[in-house]
Residue, then its C-alpha position, 0 to 999 in steps of 0.5 A: m500499500t502507498g503512504r505518503i513520502v519522506v526523504v531523510t538525508g543522513g537517515t542513516a544514522g543518529v538522528g537521521r536514522a531516528a527519524v527513518r524509524e519515527f516515519a516508517a511507524a507512522g506509516y510513511d515510505v521513506a527514502i533514505l539519502a547518506r553515504g554509508a552502504a552498510g547503513l543505508e542497507a540497515a536503515e532499509e531493511e528497518v522500513r521495510a520491517a515496518g511494512r513500508r516501502a523504502l528506497a536507499v540512495a547513496v549520494d553527498v548531500a554536497d553535490n547539488e546534481a547529485v541530490d537533485r537526480a536523488a530526489a528524482r529517482v524517489e519520486h518515479e520509484l516511490g511517488p511526490i515528496d510529502v515531507w523532506v528532512n535536512s538532517a545530513f551534516a559533518g562536524s568536527l572538534a577542534y580550535f579554529w586555528d588547527t583546522t584546515d581550509e579544506e576541512y573547514r570547507r567540506m563541513t560546511e558544504v555538508t551542514y550548511l549547503g547540504q540543506v540549501n541542494g536539500t531544500r533546493a531539490a524539494l522545492a523544486r517538486m513540491r512548489g507545483l503542486d502547491e504541498g508538502v513540508v521541508v524540516n531542516v534540522c538545526s540546532a541550539m547552537a544556531y543561536r549561541a556559537i559554542p567553542l571548538q566547533s566553529a564550521y557547524c555552528g557557523a552553518k547552524h546559524a547560516v541554516k537558521g537564517f536561510t530556512e527563515s529566508v525562504a519560508t517568507e518567499l514562499a508565505h508571499t508567494g502565497s505557496r502553501v509549502r512549508v520550510c519549518m527548523v527543530q532546534l535540537p540540544g546534545v545528542n546521543t549519536p555516532q557523531f561523536s565517534w566518527n567526528l573530526n577530532k583534534m583534541r586531547h580527549r574524546p567528544r562528547p555532548v554538551a549534557p544533559v544528553f538526550q536521545p535520538e528518538l526525542a528529535a525524531r518525534a519533534i521532526r514528524f510533529v512539525a511535519e505534520h503540524r502547522r509549526r515554524n520552529i520547534w525546540v528540543g530538551i531544556s538545555t536548548a531552551y536556556t541557552i536560547l533565552g540565555e544569549r537573549m538575556a545574558p549574552l555576556l554571561v553565557r559567552a563568559y561560561l562557555a569560556r570557562a567551561g566550554v572546552t572541557g565539557q565536550q570532552s571525556r577522558a573515558d575510552l570511548p570507541r572511535h571509527g576514524a573522521n568521517l569527513f570525506v569518507p563514511r564510517d558506516d560504509d562497512a558497519d552500520r553504526g545504527a542510531h544511538g552513541a555511547f552514551d544511552d547511559e546518561a541519556r535522556s529519553r523524555d523532555v518536559v520542553l518537547w512535551a510542553s511543546m508538542h501539547r501548547t494549545a491543551l496547556a493554553v486551554g488548561s492555563a486559562a481555565a485555570v485562570l477563570r477559575l481563580r477569578r470567580a472563586r476570589r469573587r466568591r470570596r468577596r460576596 
């Protein structure tokens, strides 16, 4: 049976892999765009095991023409694309001055231009039908950059600005196509076992750490509801709000704790940097990283955002009850 069709870039590992599972479980047919052969095969098998059609396409999202060819193949083999999720990225843990021009360009091309290329391919197909949703996976670091990740932070700032601009253009033209964002905290993914590392100790996500399934839930939620932006994680909330209210204090804190907070002395697994070659080509890495013991599977910020209408109604009802009770006491 043909269902709605979603494309997930970076769908072989981490948040992208969790999103593939989330959409398949919800009845979507799923196209997975990524580089690693083993990861593509495993993700494709999971979708089929959920009873949905799957299509795995080996593609480098930094290659605009390759992304467009992949989108054409999805349309040909699965049908019109309803949702496009841009989740692929490449990152590092290194001081800016220790990062080569080639490395910096590559991280920017994958993390920023990869989302531009995906959005371009999706809109080329969605605008003619006047329907569809593009979800750009972003980060709290799009609002407040942290040390050791200047390329990633710069790319996420760019994704935020790009998304807001394109969404406004669509609104101006009266299009029903939506482009929206999900802002993520530190997530327990294989990223930390294969990002470029030039620091003394092993990379780790900034605490508190959250499971990728929470991010996947948020991605599907914005795809299915008319939401422009959604936050995942209490740390995302206090990072964004802290930057708005006390930017100098936030900078002072990150200057003191941001470098050590991204490193671990534990003997964590390393699979080699995936900047120029995939590290799930011969072995599937899955959705989770090495931080299951501390990663949170629940988040009050995401829950409140997903239930904000009910919360608003409940709050209004509580205020009315309080006012009535006060009036009775005055009589």
